TIFIZA-953046 format. One line per 8 residues: their letters; for each residue x, y, z of C-alpha. Coordinates in steps of 0.25 Angstrom, whole numbers, plus 5000, padded with zeros to 4 digits. Layout:
N
A> X/Y/Z | ... .
//
This chain:
159
XXXXXXXX> 4982/5221/4715 | 4971/5220/4706 | 4970/5231/4696 | 4956/5238/4700 | 4963/5236/4713 | 4974/5246/4711 | 4964/5255/4703 | 4957/5258/4714 .
XXXXXXXX> 4968/5258/4723 | 4972/5268/4714 | 4963/5276/4712 | 4961/5279/4727 | 4977/5283/4727 | 4977/5292/4715 | 4972/5305/4720 | 4982/5304/4734 .
XXXXXXXX> 4993/5298/4724 | 4992/5311/4716 | 4991/5319/4726 | 5004/5315/4734 | 5012/5313/4720 | 5007/5329/4715 | 5012/5333/4730 | 5027/5326/4728 .
XXXXXXXX> 5025/5331/4712 | 5025/5346/4719 | 5010/5348/4710 | 5016/5344/4699 | 5002/5335/4694 | 5010/5330/4681 | 5021/5322/4688 | 5013/5318/4699 .
XXXXXXXX> 5000/5311/4688 | 5014/5308/4682 | 5021/5301/4695 | 5007/5296/4699 | 5003/5288/4685 | 5018/5283/4686 | 5015/5277/4700 | 5001/5269/4697 .
XXXXXXXX> 5010/5263/4684 | 5019/5258/4695 | 5009/5254/4706 | 4999/5247/4695 | 5013/5239/4689 | 5015/5236/4704 | 5003/5233/4708 | 5003/5218/4709 .
XXXXXXXX> 5014/5220/4720 | 5006/5230/4730 | 5004/5221/4741 | 4995/5230/4748 | 5006/5230/4759 | 5004/5244/4759 | 4991/5253/4757 | 4990/5254/4741 .
XXXXXXXX> 4990/5268/4742 | 5006/5268/4750 | 5011/5258/4739 | 5006/5268/4728 | 5011/5280/4735 | 5024/5274/4737 | 5025/5270/4721 | 5021/5284/4719 .
XXXXXXXX> 5031/5291/4727 | 5041/5282/4719 | 5037/5284/4708 | 5038/5301/4712 | 5053/5299/4717 | 5056/5292/4703 | 5052/5304/4697 | 5059/5311/4706 .
XXXXXXXX> 5073/5305/4702 | 5071/5308/4687 | 5077/5321/4682 | 5065/5330/4681 | 5065/5345/4675 | 5061/5354/4686 | 5050/5356/4691 | 5038/5363/4686 .
XXXXXXXX> 5031/5372/4697 | 5018/5366/4703 | 5005/5366/4694 | 4996/5355/4699 | 4992/5360/4715 | 4978/5362/4710 | 4977/5346/4707 | 4976/5345/4721 .
XXXXXXXX> 4960/5343/4728 | 4956/5357/4730 | 4966/5364/4722 | 4960/5371/4711 | 4960/5385/4718 | 4973/5392/4717 | 4976/5396/4730 | 4973/5383/4734 .
XXXXXXXX> 4984/5380/4722 | 4996/5389/4726 | 4994/5382/4740 | 4996/5369/4734 | 5005/5373/4726 | 5015/5380/4737 | 5012/5364/4743 | 5016/5359/4730 .
XXXXXXXX> 5030/5367/4731 | 5034/5366/4745 | 5031/5350/4744 | 5040/5350/4729 | 5052/5357/4739 | 5052/5345/4748 | 5062/5331/4746 | 5054/5321/4741 .
XXXXXXXX> 5052/5313/4752 | 5046/5325/4760 | 5037/5329/4751 | 5030/5315/4748 | 5030/5313/4763 | 5024/5326/4764 | 5013/5322/4754 | 5008/5308/4758 .
XXXXXXXX> 5009/5314/4772 | 5000/5327/4771 | 4994/5326/4759 | 4990/5309/4757 | 4989/5307/4772 | 4996/5297/4770 | 5003/5292/4785 | 5017/5291/4788 .
XXXXXXXX> 5018/5276/4787 | 5013/5274/4774 | 5022/5288/4769 | 5032/5280/4773 | 5027/5269/4766 | 5025/5275/4752 | 5038/5285/4753 | 5046/5273/4759 .
XXXXXXXX> 5054/5279/4772 | 5051/5275/4786 | 5041/5284/4793 | 5050/5292/4802 | 5055/5296/4790 | 5041/5300/4785 | 5039/5307/4797 | 5052/5316/4793 .
XXXXXXXX> 5049/5318/4779 | 5036/5323/4785 | 5043/5332/4794 | 5053/5339/4784 | 5041/5340/4774 | 5032/5347/4781 | 5045/5357/4786 | 5049/5358/4774 .
XXXXXXX> 5036/5361/4766 | 5034/5373/4778 | 5047/5380/4774 | 5043/5379/4760 | 5030/5383/4761 | 5033/5394/4772 | 5043/5400/4760 .
//
């Protein structure tokens, strides 16, 4: 993959990737940006090994998800409250920010795999097959994670 093609592909995926990571990071924009930066560096270093067997976005999201999991495995201090819900499109008004904040807080309570499946399916409109590839799990497991995630979100939001 040429440097120009890599840059072009990254430009197309930059906002979707940030939205995905922002959802995984419960609205913590700084953390999402740090993980995205790490993922983009890793992707650039590995770009020579991209064979085109999947879409570039699937490959990039898989790298970003692995970076997120690596971050979760490290010991970290208590999470700060959600502060960056306003960074989503249309999130400038306080009412919308509050709604996004509630969603991020509920998402943050989900197990990591449920959170990732929900974010990819609902925020990024990814197919079950593509989610399966990104998260490295069978399609049936993705469907189960989505089902459980929806149930858990319903419980958390109704509280």
